C-alpha positions, -999 to 999 in steps of 0.1 A, spaced: -655 -33 -473 -619 -45 -468 -608 -60 -435 -579 -46 -415 -557 -75 -426 -565 -68 -463 -556 -32 -459 -523 -39 -441 -512 -64 -467 -523 -40 -495 -502 -12 -480 -472 -35 -476 -475 -47 -512 -479 -11 -524 -447 -1 -505 -427 -31 -517 -438 -29 -554 -429 8 -554 -395 0 -540 -390 -28 -566 -398 -3 -593 -374 22 -580 -344 -1 -573 -346 -33 -594 -367 -22 -624 -356 14 -629 -340 6 -663 -375 -2 -677 -388 33 -668 -361 57 -681 -376 91 -685 -410 82 -670 -425 84 -636 -444 53 -625 -462 52 -592 -483 26 -575 -516 44 -566 -538 16 -551 -536 -21 -543 -568 -41 -539 -567 -75 -522 -591 -104 -524 -606 -115 -491 -584 -147 -491 -553 -126 -498 -546 -148 -528 -550 -121 -555 -538 -85 -557 -549 -59 -582 -521 -32 -585 -530 1 -601 -503 21 -617 -501 58 -626 -478 67 -655 -464 101 -664 -462 111 -693 -496 97 -702 -488 90 -738 -462 63 -729 -486 44 -706 -492 15 -731 -454 10 -733 -450 9 -695 -480 -15 -691 -466 -39 -716 -432 -39 -700 -447 -44 -665 -470 -72 -678 -440 -90 -695 -420 -88 -662 -449 -96 -638 -433 -130 -629 -401 -112 -619 -419 -86 -599 -439 -113 -581 -407 -132 -573 -390 -101 -559 -422 -94 -539 -421 -129 -525 -385 -126 -513 -395 -94 -494 -428 -108 -479 -417 -144 -473 -419 -140 -435 -453 -121 -435 -475 -142 -457 -480 -179 -462 -481 -176 -500 -474 -147 -524 -506 -134 -540 -511 -136 -577 -507 -101 -591 -522 -82 -620 -515 -47 -631 -540 -21 -642 -536 15 -655 -549 42 -631 -559 70 -655 -575 92 -629 -548 119 -631 -552 120 -669 -589 124 -665 -584 153 -640 -560 170 -664 -585 166 -693 -613 182 -672 -589 210 -662 -582 218 -698 -619 217 -707 -626 242 -679 -598 265 -690 -613 268 -725 
C-alpha cells in the first residue's frame, strides 16, 4: 500500500516525464505514441519505476533502448522541474507496459 506522499510524488513524476517526452524528447519518438502509464515509488522516495506504453507495439524495443540510453538526460530534466519539491531526485528506471498489447491479443482471439 502506497502512502499519500508516494502517490503525490508518483503523479508529479508521471506528469513531468510525459511533458519531457512531449517537449524535449519528441525527436526520439517520431511516428510513435509513447505514454507514461504508471509510476511506482519506493517508500523512501529514492527510486521510481516508470512504466511506458508504446504504440505501435512492434517498435517498443527501439523506444525502450532509446529511453534507456537517454535516462540520465531525462533524470536531469526531471530534477530541474522538481528541485523545489524533493530533497533529491529519485533514481529512475523504465519498464515496458504491455497491457494494451495483451488486451489487443485477447480481443483478436475472441473475434476468431
